N, C-alpha and C positions, 0 to 999 in steps of 0.2 A: 504493500500500500504506499509506503514511504517513497518508493522509487517512482510510482505513478504520479504522486503529488509533485515530486521534484521535476519530473519531465513536463507535467502540465504547467508548472510555474515557469520553467525555462521557455516553453512555447509562448506563453502569454507575454513574458518579458521581451522575447525576440520580436514578436509582432508589435508590441508597444514601441520598442526602440525603432523598428522600421517605419511605423507610421509617424512617430515623432520626427524622425530624420527626414521623411518625405515632406512633412509639414514645414519644417524650418528651411529646408533647402529650396523647396518650391516658392515659398513666400519670400525668401531672401532674394532669389533670382529675379522674380517679378518686381520685388520692392526696389532692387537696384535700378531697374528701368524707370520706375516711377520717380525715384530720387533724382536720377539724371534729368528727367523732365522738369521736376520741381526746382532744382537748383539753377536751371536756366531761366526760371521765371522769377523766383524770389531773390532778394538781396542778401548778402552775408549778415546784415543787421537784423533783418526779419528772421532769418534762420537762427541767429543767436538769441533773439527774444524768445523764440519757441523752445530753444534748448534750455533756457532758464526756467521757463514754465514747466517743461517736461521733467527737469531735474527735481523741482519741488513736488510735482505730482508723484514721481516715482518713489521719493522718500516717504511721502505721506501714505501712499497706497500700500507700500511694503509693510507698514505697521497696521493699517486699517483692517487688514484681513486677520490679524492677531494669531497667525499660525493655525487657524481653524481648519483650513483645507487639509493641512498635514494631519490634523487629528482625525478627520474623516478617512484619510488614506491609510492610517496606521493599522497594521494587521491585527493587533491585539485589542483594538477598540471596537465595540459593537455600534454600528451607525444607528441602529434602532434606539439605543439608549441615549446616545449623545446628540442625535440629529436635531431634535427640537431646540435644545439649548444652544447648539452651534448656530442654528438659524436665527434665533433671537439675538444672540450676542453680535453676530456678523452684521445684521441689518442695523441695529442700534448704533454700533460703533461706526459703521460706514457713513450713515446719514449725519451723525454728529460731527465727524471730521470733515465731511463735505461742506457743511454749513460754516465751520470754522475757517476752512480754506477760502470760501467765498467772501467772507467778511474781511479776512486779513490779506487778500490778494494785493491791494495797492501797497500796503506796508511792506510785504515780502519783496515785491518787485523793486521798490526803492532801495531796500536793504541790500539786495543783491546786485545793485548797479545797473539794472535794466528796467526803468520805470514803465517803458512801453510794453512790457510783458504781462501787465496786470489783466488785460482783456483775455489773453489765452489762459491765464491762471483761473479766472472765473469759470471759463467754459470747461476746463479739465476737472473742476470740482464735481461736475455731474458724473464723471467716471468713478470718482471716489465713492459716491453713493451706490453705484451699480456693483462695485466690488462685493459689498455685503450681500446683495441680492443673488449673486451667482456663486457664492461660496459652496453651497450644498451640492449643486450639480458638478462643479469642478472637483470637489473632494471625492464624490462617488465614482466619477469616471476615472480619476487617478487611481483609486483603490482597485478598480477592475481592469486597469491597464488599457483603457479604451482611448488610446491616442488617435484612433481612426475618427472618433467623434470630435476630438479637438481639431483635427485636420479639416473636417467638413465645416465646423463652426467658423474657423478662421477663413476658409476659402469662400464661404457664403458672404462674408462681409468685405472681402478684399476688393473685388471689382467695383461695386457701387461706392464703397468708401473712398477709393482712390479717384474715381471719376468726380465725385463730389469735391474732393480736395483740389484737384486741378482746376475745376470750374470756379471755385471760390478764390483760388490764388490769382486767376486771370482777372478777377473783378474786385479784388480787395487785398488787404494785408496778408502776406504769406503765413505769419504765425497764427492768425485766426483760422485760416484754411486748414492748417495742420491739426489744430485743436478740435475743430468740429468733425473732421474726418475720424479722429480717434474716438470721439464720443459715439458717432454713428456705428463705427466698426465694433466697439465693445458691446453696444446694445444688440446688434444682430448676432454676434458670436454667442453672447449669453443666452439669447432665446433659443438658438440651435442646441446649445449644450443642455438646457432644460428639457428640450424635446427628446434628446438621446438618453438622458439619465432616467427619465420617466419616474422621477422621485423628487418630491419636495416636502420637507417636514414643516408642519405648521409651527410658527415661532412660539416657543414656550420656555420659560426659564425654570429649569429643574435645579433647585439649589443643591441637590445631592450630586449633580454632575458638573456644576460650575467649577469647583476646585480641581477636579480631575482634568477637565478640559484646559483650564487656564494654566495649570502646572506644566502641562506638556506644550501648550501653544505659545505662551508668553515668551519663553526663552527663544523659540523659533522666530517669533515676530520681532523680538529685540535683535536677534542675529540678522534677520532680513533688513531691519531698519539700519543697523550699522553697516551691513553689506552694501545697501543701496546708497547710503551716505558716502561710502568709499568710492562707489562707481561715479558719484556725482560731485564729489569734493573738488575735483579738478575744474569742472564746469563753473562752480561757484567762485573759485579763486581766479580763474581766467577772466570771468565776467567782471568781477569786482576790480581787478588790477588792470586788465587790458581792454575792457569794454566789449560790447555786444558784437562788433564786427570781427574782432580777433576770436571771440568765442564761437562765432559761426564757422570760421575756418577750422578751429580746433575740433569742433563737433564733427565736421566732415571727416577729419583725420581719424578721430576716435571710431566713427562708424565704419570707415573702410578697414581700419586695422582690427576691428572686432568681428570681421566676417567669420573667423574660426569660432569665436565665442558665441556669436549669434546662431551659427549653424548647429552647435552642439549643446549649448546651455539649456535649451528647452528639453532636449532629450535627457540630459543629466537630471534636471529638476523633476521632470515628470515620471521618469522611469527608475533612476538609481536609488532614491530613498525607499520606495516600496520594495524594490528588489533586495536591497540590503536588509530591510526589515524582515522579509520572509526568510532570508538565508541566515539570519544571525544565530539560529539554534544549531546550525551545522557549520563548524569553523572551516572545514575543508572546502565546502561549497562556497562559503564566503570568500575565501582566498581566490578560488577560481573565478568568482564573479568579479572581484576587484581587478584581477589580472586581465581578464578578457575585455572588460568595459574600458579600462584605461588604455589597453592596446588599440582598441577600435577608435577611441577618442584621439589618440596621438596620430594614427594613420590618416585621419581626416584633418585635424587641426594643424599639425606641423606643416604639411605642404601648402595649405592655404596661407598661413602666416609667412612661410618662406617666400612664396611667389609675390605676396603683397609687399614684402620688404624690398626685394630686388627690382620690382616693377612699379614702385610707388609713384614716381613722376609720370610714367606713361599712363597709369590708371587714372590719376587726377586729370591730366591734360585731355585724355581721350574721352572719358566718361562725363566729366563735370565742367570742363572748360578751363581755359588758361587763367581766368581770374581767381581760381581756387588753388593755384599751384603752390602757394605758401604752405599748404597742408602736407606736401610730400615729405619734407624732412621730419615732420612729426610722426608720420606713418611709419617711417623706418624704425623709430624707437618703439612705438606702441605695438607694432606687429609682433614683437617678441613677447610683450605683456599679454597679448590675446591668448596665446597657447598656454602660458603659465597659469592664467586665471582659470581656464577650463579645468586644469588638473587640480587646482585648489578647491574648485567647486565640487568635484567628485569626492575628494577626501572629506569635505565638510558634510556632504550627504551621507557618507559612510558613518560619521559620528552620530548624526541624527537618526539614521536607520537603526543603529545599534542601541538607541535609546539614551543617548548622551547629548542632548541639545545644549546644555549649559556650558560644557567645555568649548563647543563650537562658538557660542556667544562670546566667551572670554577671548578666543583668538580674534574674532571680529573686532572687539573693542580695542585690543592691543594694536591690531592693524590700523584702525582709525587714529588712535592716539599717536602712533609713529608717523602715519602718512600726512597728517595735517601740518606739522612743522616742516616735513620734507617737501611737501607741495609748496608751502610758502617760500622756502629757500629756492626751490627749483624755478618757480615763476619769476621771482625777483632776479635770479641769476641769468636765466636763459629763456624767459618768456614761455611760449607754448611748448617748445622742445624740453625745457626744464621740467615742466609738469609731467611730461611723458617719462623722463628719466626717473623722477621720483617714484612713479608707479613701479617701474622695473626693479629698482634698488630695494624697495620695501618688500615686495613679494618674494624676492630671492633671498634676502638676508633675514627676514623676520617670519613671513607667513608660511612658506612651504616647510621650513624646518620645524615650526610649531606644529603643523598638522602631522608631520612625520613622527614626532615624539608622541603625539596623542593617539595615533592610529596603529603604531607598531605593536601594541599589546593585543590587537585582534588578529593579526596575520603573522604567521611564522615566516621569519626572514623577509621582512618587508623590503629591505634594500634590494634583494634579488628580484622580488616581484616588480618593483618600480623600474629597475634597470631592464628587465626582460620586456616590459611593456613599452618603454620609451626609446631604448637605444636603436632598434631596427628602423623605426619611423624617423628618428633624428638623423641617422646616417643617410637614409634615402633622401630626406629633405635637403640636406647640405649638398649632396651631389646634384640633385635635380635643379635646385635653385642656382647653383653655379653654372649649370648648363644653360638655364634660362637667361642669366645675366650675360654670358658670352654670346648667346645666339642673338640677343636684341641689338648688338653692336652693328649688325650688318645693315640696319635701316636708319634713316635720318628722320623718319616721320613717326610721331608718337604712337599713332594707331597701329602702324606696321610693326614697330618695336614691341608693342604689347602683344600683338597676335603671334609674332614669331617666338617671343619668349615663352608664352603660355603653351604653344604647341610643342616646342622642343622640350621644355621643362616637364610638361605633363607626360610626354612620351617616355622620357627617361624614367620618371617616377613610376609609371605604370609597368614599364618593362622590367625594371629591377625589383619592383615591389610585389609582383604577383605571387611569389611563393609565400610571402607573409600575409598578404590580403586574402589568400586562398582559404584561410581559417574561417573567414566571415562570409565568403561567397558560396552560393549553392554549387553543387557538383556540376550541374549542367552548364553553368556560366563558365566554370573553369575549363571544361572540355571545349567550349566554344572559343576560349581564349588561348587554346594551344595545348590542352592536356598537360598542364604544368603539375608536377608532383607537389602535393601539399607539404611533404616532409623534406623538401629539398634543402631548406636551410639547416636541417639537423646535421648536415655534414660539417658545419662550422663549429669548432669546439666551444668558442665563447658563447655563441647563441645557444648551443645545447645545454651548457651549464646554467645559463640564465633561465632557461625554460623549465628547470627542474620544478616539479609540483610543490606548491607551498601549502603547508597545513596551518595549524594555529597554535598559539601558546596560551598560557594561563592569563586570565584577566586580572589576577591579583597584583 
């Protein structure tokens, strides 16, 4: 019976990861096209004003949900018992924070150095109210690994939402267009998720469940709050010190360099925590889950970051126009940060899935405490690029070592697991990125350099990487790609030693 359950869980996790990957990749690709159109319509100042409003919204929304979605997704919590209380708390907190954000919008806009962002802030307050309304269906679908429903929800809102945004931008301020598009998209997506979940608990405060729910959810919400403050601290510093125009350019740089993060973070957040939660009773299965998920993340994130770094100037000039070219040097630095951040996100979800949200919160707080002065020094010393360097230094020196110390108690020989998961993808990325950089030199046109670099670099990566990627591709696909033996890399002694199965050690 135990084997059947494990296999069933593995199948559900695989399907969830697949749908989450399809969702993020498809939306990211189409979103790139929409962004290309919008950045040829709006000014850097308008884009910067929206970035300020979105930063405030992101920080507030991260706490408004209060970790209640994670409560609903937790395997050892009965949704029938906690559902009514979760519904009550999420709606009350969401509406309350939305009203506060609506009232304080002008003050926040002035405080952050972008007074013209107040209008977008007021509009985004509507999204805060909707977060509470959609907590229950999001939690239920995450619990059941229904990432297909998440995909259809986002897809249903994507086309009409972006058409609305473009039309509004052509006839008014760009920041207002961005804000109304997000409100419309969240409303449509939430309605679709309710239809798929087919479950909505009547709001009711059960005092016997409040403490249980909040004890688990509040540390997660606090960690999310700190985490999103980390993601948006640079926006706030750049806006305050350098102004909305520079912020608009920096925001583009961060968005481009975060392609790897955006592609995978949704999959990590929606799949990893429930997966680790289900596997925590079996230490060996937990080790295998960490190794396979981190390997897959690195195989996708590293090449995206590598090509983004070596082709940064060509990407900006070709896709967004030469007036945004100042973003290119910042992308070079932030491209490294994107891959590192996805790895830290996976380890933080491991802690939460194992039932330790408080240590994760402590790491997030330390991260923020160290990043704030580093960001101040970086912006003062080297402007936008200094902010990017601050991110990289802090995550390498402080964050990743902290997560390593906290998670090594759960996985036997965590060092080998991490090396086995990251080294093949890192080596492949270095070789293919160098090939892309060399190949782009044959053209003098930005678009041609970008195309040649991507084709050559991608071909090198896929050719050399098939033996490693074969672990995650169906057998039929591998046969179509040349009948590559999946165990080919086992011939290499270092890789063979790194791939030695990892068990678990005592948690004492």
